[in-house]
N, C-alpha and C positions, 0 to 999 in steps of 0.2 A: 280079800273078799268084800271089803267095805265099799259101799257106793258113795263116792265123794264128789261134791260140787265145789268148784272154785268160782267165786263171783268177783268180777273186776269192779270194785266200788270206787275206783279212781276215775271219775267222769270229767276230770280236767286234763289228765295226761294218761289215757288208757294204754296199757301195754300187753295185757294178758293175751289178747287176740293174736298179737304178733309173735308171742312166745310159742303159741300152739299152731300158728300159721292157719288161723281160721278167720272167717268174716266177722265184721263188727257192725253190720247194717241194722240189726235189731239186738236189743240186750236189756240191761238193767234200766236204762233211761226210758226205753219203750214201755216197760211194765209200770214204772213209777209215774210216768206221764199219762197213763191210761190208754195208750195206743193198743196195748194187748191186755185183756183182763187178767188179773192176778191168778185166778184159778186155772188159767191156760199158760202158766209160766213155762211149761215144758216146750211150748212152741218156740221159745226164745233160747232154750238151753241147747247147747251143741255137744256132741260126743267128741272127746279128744282121741288122739291116736293111742292113748294109754287105756288099757281095759279098766272099766268101772270108774273112769275119771271123766267128769262132765264139766262144761264151762258155760257160765253166763257172762258174756262180754259186757262191757260198759254200754255199748250201743252208741247211737248218735250223741254228740256232745250237746248237752242242754245249756240254756242260758243261766240256769239256777240250780247247780248241783247240790248245794247245801240244803236248799229248800226241799228238793226231792228226797234226799237221804234222810232228812229229819221228819218226813211226813208219816202219816198213819199208814199209807200204802207200803212204806218200807217195813214197818212193824208187821203188817199182815203178810207181806211177801216172805219175811224171815220165818214166820210161823209155818207158811206153806212149804218152803224148801226144807226146813228142819224135819218136817214130817215125812218128806219123800226121800231124803238122803241120810246115810249113816253119819257123815261128817260134812260140814259146810265151812269152807275157808273163804274169808272175804279179804281181798287185797284193797287197802285204803290208801289215800294220799297221805303224805307226811302229817302226823298229828300236830306237830308244833307249827306248821305252816298254814293249815286250813282247819276249819271246824268240822269238815266232812268226816275225818277219821275219828274224832271224838264222838260225833253223832252215831257212827257205826258201832264204836266201842260200847256205847250204852245199850246196844241191842243184842249183843252176842254173849255167849257163855264165858269166853276168855279171850285175852289179848296177848299176842306175842309181839313185843316191840322189836323192830329190826333197826339196828344202829349201823351206820356206815363208819367203819373204823377210819380214824384219821381225818374225817370230815365233820362229824357231829361232835360238838364240844360237850363237856359235862353239863354245862349250863343249859344247852338245848335239850339234852336227854333228861335232865332234871325237870325242866319245864314240861316236857311231854309227859313224864311220869306223873307230875302234879295234875295236869289237865285230865289224864285218865283216871286218877284217883278221885278227883272232884266229881266225876260223873258216875262213880261207883263201879268202874270197870274192874274186872278181876284179872290181874296180871298173871299170866301163866309163866312168862319168862322173857328173856332178852336174847336175841340172836345178833351176833356181831358179824357183819359181812364185809367182804373186801379186806380181810386181814391178810397182811403179808405172811406167807408161810415161812417157817424156820428154814435155815439152810439145810441142805440135804444131809450133811454130816452131823446133825445135832438132834436132840430130842428134849422133850419137856417131861418132867416128873414132879407131880404134886406142886405145880406152880413154879418150881425152881428150874433153872436152866443148867443142864449138866453136860453140855456139849464137849467139854474138855475130857471127860471120861471116855466118851465115844471116840474122840479124836485120838486119844492115847492108845486105845485098843486098835484103831485102824492103822495107826503108825506102826504098831508092833506087827500087825499082819503084813503091812507093806515091807517092813524090814525083813521079815521072815521070807517073803517071796523073793526079795532081792538077793539075800544071802543063801537061799536054797535050803534053809534048815527047817 
């Protein structure tokens, strides 16, 4: 029953509009550049196909994304949208690659760091964590995406891998089926 807004804060490589298959002709950049007054942000927000889920796309690519995201307009916009929605989720560009994500992190209640398994080194993740800590961002947690799933015949228990137990049980069942016992 919560009213949720997703903001595409990645004005370098926006993707949220393509995920929801909606237009990107107006959005965050339009509001921050002053093309749409901040108090009329609803005119740039689009309803998604999911009930109670709304999207503010990145909008047209600006020449100065970091300048717009670090502006007083962004602070004011965040105040406007947090008053209108139960939850606001901002998708930002990679923290370690651009200042944009760090700027956004300093304006939100909490940060969830998304790490690409097998691609992001510990050094890069540590640098991102330090950048976020330096601006006073509150780390909520870390999500590791694109992790290879375990084989179908195994499971994890308290961080230990115990597939051999499951495989032994499965072998016993298979033997039982073959022998008819």
